[in-house]
N, C-alpha and C positions, 0 to 999 in steps of 0.2 A: 173414785176418781183415779184416772191413770196417773202413774208417777210422772210421766213426761209432761203432764199439764198442771202439775201442782204449783210450780213457780213461774213457768213461761207465760208471758203476757199479763202478768199481775204485778202490781206494786208490792214490793217485798222489802221489809226492813233488813238491813245487814246485821248479822249477829255481832254483839259487842264482846263476846267471849268465845273461846274455842268451842266449835259446834259440829262435831262429827255426825250428829243426827240429821243434819240437813241434806246429806248426800243421798241421792236417789238413783237406784238402778233402773235401767230400761232393758228388757229382754231383747236380744237380737232376733229371736225367732219370729217376733211379730211381723217384721217386714220381709224376712226371708221366705216365708210361705207364699207371698205374692209372686215372687219370681222363681218359684220352684227350686229354691236352693236347699238342698238336703243337709240338715244340721248334722246328721250322722256321717255324711260323706261329702264334706265341703269341696267344691271344685277349685279351691284356691287355698293358699296360705296367705297370711297378711298381718299387718300391724296397724294400730291406730296411734298416731303421734300427735300429741297435744303440746302447744307452747302456751304457757300462762305467764303473761308479762307483768302481772300486778301482785306477785307474792311479796309480802313484807312482814316482819316480826321484830321483836325487841330482844336485845341481850338482857342479862340479869340486871345490868345497870341502866337499862332503858334506852340504849343506843339503837336506833332502827337499822335493820339489815334489809336490803331490797335487791331484787334481781329477777331473773327469768327462770321459771321452772319448766323442765322438759319431762313429759310423761309418755311412756311407751307401754302398750299392752297388746297381746295377741288377738287376732280376729276370731279365734275359736273360743274366746271367753263367753260364758252364758249371757253376760250383760255388758252394756256400756254404762257410763255414768252420765246422767243428764247434765247438760253444760251449765245451766244457770245455777243448779245446786252446787256444782263444783266451784263456780265463782263465789257464791255465798260462803261456802266452806273455806276457801282459801282466804277470803277477807276476814274470817273469824280469827285468824292468827295475828291481825294487825297490831293489837295492843297487848298480846301475850308475851311474857318474858321467858327466855330459855337460856340456860347455861351461863357461864361466866365470861365468855367472849364470843365473837361472831362465828368462829369456827365450830365451837361447841354448840352454840345455838342452832346453827345450820344443820349439823348432824342430827340433833334431836328433832328438829322440825321435819326433816326429810324422812326419818324413820317413822314418825307419827303419820305423815301423809301416806307413805307406802302401806303401812298397816291398815289404815282406814280405807284406802282405795281397794286394796286386795279383798277386804271384807265385802265391799259392795259389788265389785266386778267379778269376784270369785275366780281370780287367776293371779299369776305372778305379775307384778307391775314394776317396771324399771323407771327410776326417776333420777334426775340430776339438776343441779342448781348452778346458774351462771350469774355471778355477782359483779362481773366486769366484762369489758369487751373481749370477745373471743374471736380468734381467726376462724373464718368460715370458708367453706368450699362449695362449689357448684355441683349439682347432681344431674342437671338436665340441659347442659350447654349444647349437646348434639341434637336436640329435638327441634324439628321444623315447626314453626308457628303457622298454623293452618290459615289464620285470617290474613296472613301476608302472602298467600299464594297468588300468583299472577291470575288476573281475571276473576278473582273471587267475588268482587263487588258486582259482577254482571250476573251472578247466580241468584235465583229467587229463594228467599228464606221466608216461609209462610207457616211453618208448623212450630208451635210453641207448647205442645203437650207431647210427652215422650213418644217418639215414632220410630220404633226399631225397623220398620219397613224401609226407612231411608238408607239403611246400611246395605250397600251393594258392593260387590267385589270388582276389582280390576280384572280385565280379561286375561291377562298374562297369568298362567297357572304354575310358573316356576317358583320355587321357594325363595322368598325374599323377606327382608326385615323392614318394618315400618317403625319409625320413631317420630311421633307427631304430638303436638301440644296446642293448646289454646288458652288464652287468658280471658275468654268470653264465657267461662262456666258461670252459670247462675241457676240457682234453685231457691226454693222457699222453705222456711221452717215449717214443719208439719203441724205445729200447734199455733204459732202466732202468725204464720204466713208472711213474716218479714223476709226480705230478700237476703240470700247468702251469696257472696261473690267469691270467685276463686279461679284457679288454673287447673287444667287436666293434662296429664302426661300419659301417653299410651305407647308401650313397646309391644309390637305384635310380629311374630315370625311364623311363616307358614306358606303353603301353596296358594292360599287365598287370603288376600289382604284387602281392606276396604279402599275404595276410591277416596282420595283425600278430601275432595269437596263434599262428598256424601257423608264422610265421617264428621265434618264440621257441621253439616246440616243436622245430623243426628244430635250432636252435642248441644247445638243451639235449641233443639226441640225440647230439651230438659228445662228450659227457662221458666216454665210455670208449674213444674213438678213440686209437690210438697213432701219433702223427706228430710231426714237428718243427713248430715254429711257422709257418715259411714254407709248409709243406705244408698245414696246416690252413687258412690264408688262401686258398691257391689252390683247395682243395677247395670251400670255401664259394663263392668267386667262380664256379667252373665250374658248380656246381649251379644257382646263381641265373641265370647266363648261359644255360644250356641250357633251363631251365624257363620263363623269362619273356621271353627275347629282348629285353632292354631297349635303349633308345637310349643310356642312360647307366648305368654301374655302377661303383661304387667300394666296395671292402671293405678295411678297415683292422683289424688285430688288434694290440692293444696289450697285451702280456703283462707280468706282474709280473716283477721281477728275481729271478733265481736264480743263486747263485754270483757276485753282484755285477754281473750283466749282465741287461738286459732286451732283448728282441727284438721289433720292431714292424714287421711286413711290411705293405705297402700294394699292392693290385692294382687297376687301373682301365683302362677302355677309352679314357679321355681324360686326357692329362696335366693338363688344366685342373682336374680334380677332385682333384688331390693335396692332402692337408692341408698348408697352407702352412708352418706352424711345425714340425710333425713332420719334414718332409722338407727343411727348410732347415738346412744344417750350421752356420750362424751363430746359430741360435736354439734355445732350449729351450722345448718345448711345456709348458704347465701340466700338472703331474702329475695323473694320474687315480686313482680309487679303488684300482685294482689295482697301481699303481706304488709 
C-alpha cells in the first residue's frame, strides 16, 4: 500500500496518546517525474508552509493550551508529510501533559514535533506556535485578480483537464513584469478525489509574459486534476518556466484549510521573490478569501 493512501479516504480513529508512528512520508520524486523535474537540478527553490489550526495539549496540571502551529520546510526535501497523518499525529497531543506551565509545555511540544517531522521529511523543519491573536501583514496586495478582468465573462472556458497549450504570450516582446492572481484555483486530492480550493499568485518577469485571459483559462483547466497541493504548485511553475523562459518566476498556491490544516507551497527561481510574511515562521500572513 502506498503511504499516501494509508489514511486518506478511510475512517480512522484518532490516537488517544502521543503517536509519532502515524506520520507518513510521501516521496516528492513520484510526481516530479511526470513533469520532467530533475531532482538533482531543480528549476526552483521553494518552501512548503503549513498552518495547523487545531493543535492543543495540556500542562502538567491539566490546563489545555491551544493555538495555531506554523510549519515550514524546503522544497528540496526528499519527502512531504501526508496531510491526514499529520492531523492524526497533532491530535495525539490532545490529552498529553507537558511541563509545569504553558510556556514550558509549549517549548517541549514544539521540540517534539520538530524532531518527529524532521525524521519523516528528512530535512530541517521550522515551526512556531501562535497562542493568541497576532498582527498580520499582506503579501499579495499588488496582485491583479484575473477573474475581475474587464470582459472576462465573455471568454469561453471549456477545458477542465490541465491544458498547457492554453498558455500563449502577449505580442509585446519588451521585458515586463506580471503580478497576477486568482481565487478560482481548484484541484482534487489524488487519493480521495475530494476538491481542494485555493488561490494562486504568480510573479513573472521577462520578454514573454502570458496573456492574462489565457493564464486564467490555464489555471481553470486544472479544475479536475488529481494532485497534492505541492504538486499542483510545481506543475504550474514548470509549465510557466518552460513556456515563457522568464528571468523571474514565483508561484504561490494558498489552499483553504481541510481537516484543520492549510497547505501553502511556494516555488521561485530567486529566494528574493519569496512572500515575506507567508514564509516567515514568526509572522502570520493576512488570511485570504480561501483561508
